C-alpha positions in Angstrom: -30.2 -1.8 -32.6 -26.5 -2.9 -32.9 -25.2 0.7 -33.3 -27.0 1.7 -30.2 -25.2 -1.1 -28.4 -22.0 -0.4 -29.7 -22.2 3.4 -28.9 -23.1 2.3 -25.1 -20.3 -0.2 -25.2 -18.0 2.7 -26.2 -19.1 5.4 -23.8 -19.1 2.7 -21.0 -15.4 1.6 -22.1 -14.4 5.2 -22.2 -15.8 6.1 -18.7 -14.1 3.1 -17.4 -11.0 4.1 -18.5 -10.9 7.8 -16.7 -8.3 8.2 -14.3 -9.0 7.6 -10.5 -8.3 11.5 -9.9 -11.7 12.0 -11.9 -13.8 10.1 -9.2 -13.0 12.5 -6.5 -13.7 16.2 -6.8 -10.9 17.2 -4.2 -7.7 15.5 -3.3 -9.4 15.3 0.4 -12.3 13.2 -0.9 -9.8 10.5 -2.1 -8.2 10.7 1.3 -11.5 10.2 3.2 -12.4 7.6 1.0 -9.2 5.5 1.3 -9.1 5.9 5.1 -12.9 4.6 5.1 -11.9 1.7 3.4 -8.8 0.8 5.4 -10.7 1.3 8.9 -13.2 -0.9 7.7 -10.7 -3.7 6.6 -8.2 -2.9 9.9 -11.6 -3.6 12.1 -12.1 -7.0 10.5 -8.8 -7.7 10.4 -8.2 -6.9 14.0 -11.2 -9.4 14.8 -9.3 -12.4 13.2 -6.2 -11.2 15.0 -8.0 -11.1 18.7 -8.6 -14.7 17.6 -5.1 -15.8 16.5 -3.5 -14.4 19.4 -5.9 -16.0 22.0 -7.6 -12.7 22.9 -10.9 -14.0 22.1 -12.2 -17.2 21.8 -12.0 -18.8 18.2 -15.0 -18.7 16.2 -14.6 -20.3 12.8 -17.8 -18.7 11.3 -16.7 -15.2 12.4 -13.3 -15.8 11.0 -14.6 -16.4 7.7 -17.0 -13.7 7.8 -14.4 -11.2 8.9 -12.0 -12.6 6.5 -14.2 -12.5 3.7 -14.7 -8.7 4.4 -11.4 -8.3 4.6 -10.8 -9.8 1.2 -13.7 -7.5 -0.4 -12.1 -4.5 1.0 -8.9 -4.9 0.1 -9.1 -3.7 -3.6 -11.1 -0.5 -2.3 -8.4 2.0 -1.0 -6.3 2.1 -3.9 -8.7 4.3 -6.2 -8.0 7.0 -3.6 -4.2 7.0 -3.9 -4.0 9.7 -6.4 -1.2 12.6 -6.7 -1.7 15.2 -4.4 -3.1 13.1 -1.3 0.5 12.3 0.1 2.2 14.5 2.9 4.6 13.9 6.0 2.3 13.6 8.8 1.9 10.3 10.6 0.1 7.5 8.4 -0.2 9.5 5.2 1.3 7.9 2.1 5.0 9.1 1.3 5.5 10.9 -2.2 7.4 7.8 -3.2 4.0 6.2 -4.0 3.7 7.9 -7.1 7.5 7.7 -8.0 7.4 4.1 -7.5 4.2 3.1 -8.6 4.7 0.0 -9.9 6.6 -1.2 -6.6 3.3 0.3 -5.0 1.0 -1.5 -6.9 2.8 -4.9 -6.7 2.8 -4.5 -2.7 -1.0 -3.9 -2.9 -1.4 -7.0 -5.1 0.8 -8.8 -2.8 -1.7 -7.8 0.1 -4.6 -8.7 -1.9 -3.4 -12.2 -2.6 -2.5 -12.7 0.9 -6.0 -11.6 2.2 -7.7 -13.9 -0.2 -5.6 -16.7 1.0 -6.8 -15.8 4.5 -10.2 -16.0 3.4 -9.7 -19.5 2.2 -7.7 -20.3 5.2 -10.6 -19.1 7.4 -13.2 -21.2 5.4 -11.2 -24.4 6.4 -12.4 -24.0 10.1 -8.8 -24.6 11.3 -7.2 -22.3 14.2 -3.6 -23.2 12.7 -4.3 -22.6 9.3 -5.9 -19.3 10.4 -3.1 -18.2 12.6 -0.4 -18.9 9.6 -2.4 -17.1 6.8 -3.1 -14.2 9.1 0.8 -13.8 9.7 1.2 -13.9 6.1 -1.2 -11.3 5.3 0.1 -9.0 8.2 3.7 -9.2 6.7 2.3 -8.1 3.6 0.2 -5.1 5.0 3.6 -4.2 7.3 6.0 -4.5 4.2 4.2 -2.1 2.4 3.2 0.4 5.6 6.9 0.2 6.0 8.1 1.3 2.9 5.1 3.7 1.7 3.6 5.1 4.7 4.7 7.8 7.2 5.5 6.3 10.7 
């Protein structure tokens, strides 16, 4: 029985160590995945933005729900950043994503940390706290876009 468990653990360990590119049959699949994750994030982030900008009435429960979704989604797009998926068109990642991967990964982590803080702030049910955390999260997103994304 222990040999079976050891073999299963080994297979699972090896499978989880495969590169992200192995998750997608074609580079276009990685791009679609990445864009879909960002679309969901953007939609829910925008709902919070509308509240902090006063475009819609503040709703603490809705802010918390949207922030939780943004935080959960924030880890997903990065599996879709595989070599061969950059380009020169608007919105596409620049090739420096791969030549400066450590810097890119640090920017992604910064964004994830800031949206996690946003989720905590949203639970506090305080519009001022939410607005401050939203600004920090938006700045982290913008910094990455400015450096790693084609305008």
